[in-house]
N, C-alpha and C positions, 0 to 999 in steps of 0.2 A: 503493500500500500504506499503511495506517494505522501510526501509530508502534506501537501495541499488537501489530499483526500483525508488525512487523519484530522487536519485542522478544521475542515468543514463537515466532518462526520460521515463522509460517502463511504459506502461500503465498496470492497474490491470489484471491479467490473468482471464479466465472464470472460473478455478476452485475457485478462491477467490470469485467471484460472486455468485458461487453456495454454497459456504459455507455461504456467508452474507444471502442467501435466508433462510438457516435453523437456523440462529442464534436466531431468536424470539422462535423457538422451544427447541433450548438448553437453552435459559433463562427460559423458562417455566418448563422444567426438573428441573433446579436448584431450582427454586421457590417452585415447589411442593415438592422437597426433604427436604426443609426448614421448612415446615410447622410444626408447634408445636406439633400437635396430634401424629406425628410419634415418638416424644421423649417423650412427657408427658403422652400419654395415650396407645401407641401401644408397648412401650418397648425398642425402638432403643436408644442405649447409646448416649448421648448427648456429645461426643467426636470427636476428628478429624478422628478416624477411623470409629465411627458410622456415622457421616456426610458424609464421603466417601462411605459408604455402602448404605446409603439412596439414593445418587446421583446414584450409580450404580444400585441400586433396579429400580428406576424410569425410568433410561435409558435403562435397560434391557427390561423393559415391552413396552416402546416405541419402540425399536429396534425389538422386536418379532413382533409387529404389522406391522412395515415397511417392514420386510422381507417377509411378506405374499402378498405384492403387488408389481409387477414388477416395476410400476412407482416410487415406493420408495426405490429402492435399491440404486441409485446414491444419494438421498438425506440421506440415512441411514449412507453412508460412510463420507459424509460431515459432519454430525452431530457427528460421531465417531471421526474426526479430530478436531472438535471443542471441544470434550471431551479431546482429547490428549493435545490440545493447553492450555486449561484451567489447567489441572492437572500439565502440565510441569510448568507453571506459578506459581501455588500454590507451587510446591516443591522448586523452586528458590526462592520464597519468604520466605519459611521456612529455608533457608539457605542451602539447598541441594546444593553441588557444581557441576559444569558442567561435572566433570569426571564420576560421579555416577547418574547424572540424567537419562541417558539411561537405566542404569540398573533398577532404580527404575519404570520409565516409563514401561517396560517390564513386570515387575510385575503387575502393575496396570491394563495393557491391558489385562493381563492373567486373573486377577480377574474378569475384565468385562466379558470377553469371557467366562469363567466358569461359571459365574452367569447367562448369557444368556442361556447357555446350559443347566443348571440345572433347570431353570424356565420353560424352552421350556417343558421339560419333567413333571416337578411336576405340571403345571397348568392344564393339562389335566387328573389328578389323583385326589384323594380324599384330604380333608383338611389336614389328618395326614402327607402325603407325601409333601404337600407344607410347613407345618410347620417344617419339617425335613430339607427341602431346606434352609428355612430361618434361622433355627438354626446353620446352617453350614456357611451360607453366609452372616449374618448381625450380627454385634456386638450389642449384647443386653446389657441392664442394669443388672446388678447382680440381679439374682432371677426373671427376666422378663421371662413370658411364650411366647415362640415363637407363640403359638396358637392365641395369641392376635393380631398378625401381620397378620394373615392370611385373614380375613375378608376385612380390608383395602386394602391389596395387591389384592386380587379378585376384589374388587370394582373398583379400579384403572385400573386394566387390562381390565374389562369389558368397563370402560368410553373410555379407549384408543381404543380398539378394534371397538367400536361402531362408531368411527368418519371416515368420509370420509377421502380420502387422502388430498383433499384441506384444511379441517378443521384441520387435524393432522398438515400439513405444516405451517399452520397459528396460530398454537399454540393454538388451541381453546380447549384445555383439561380442562373440567370442574372440580370443586372440592368445 
């Protein structure tokens, strides 16, 4: 509940309740994106940009699964709202001022949307196509081979795709 809502005695809206319902999934997305093998073994740069790319990579795979199920369309929107809230908070904590946060958020949302679209197309193709998309959309360590990331991405995509809607919403993504 926001400070203003508390001050005027307004009850939390249903949108907030729907967001809260997908919060465990958002936390699981971030948890998976922070797993060490992405950085130590698969070549994602352990930098702010690389970590953002890992979050958007995992988020994109989850959203792609959600968009294939009509019952998950609204939860996917709420999950995206949590992404926006978290990124907004991260920008503010890093010292980005109010006047430019919106511009930065537009770029971050564009990056997420672009990655979702690129992965949507690439996952139905061969490993080389996936590696090309990953090379364009993920900050890798110097000298890292994007092909090393293909297997783990395909594995995670298959794990997410195999989940029922209930298991996905309950954040039961295995690793």
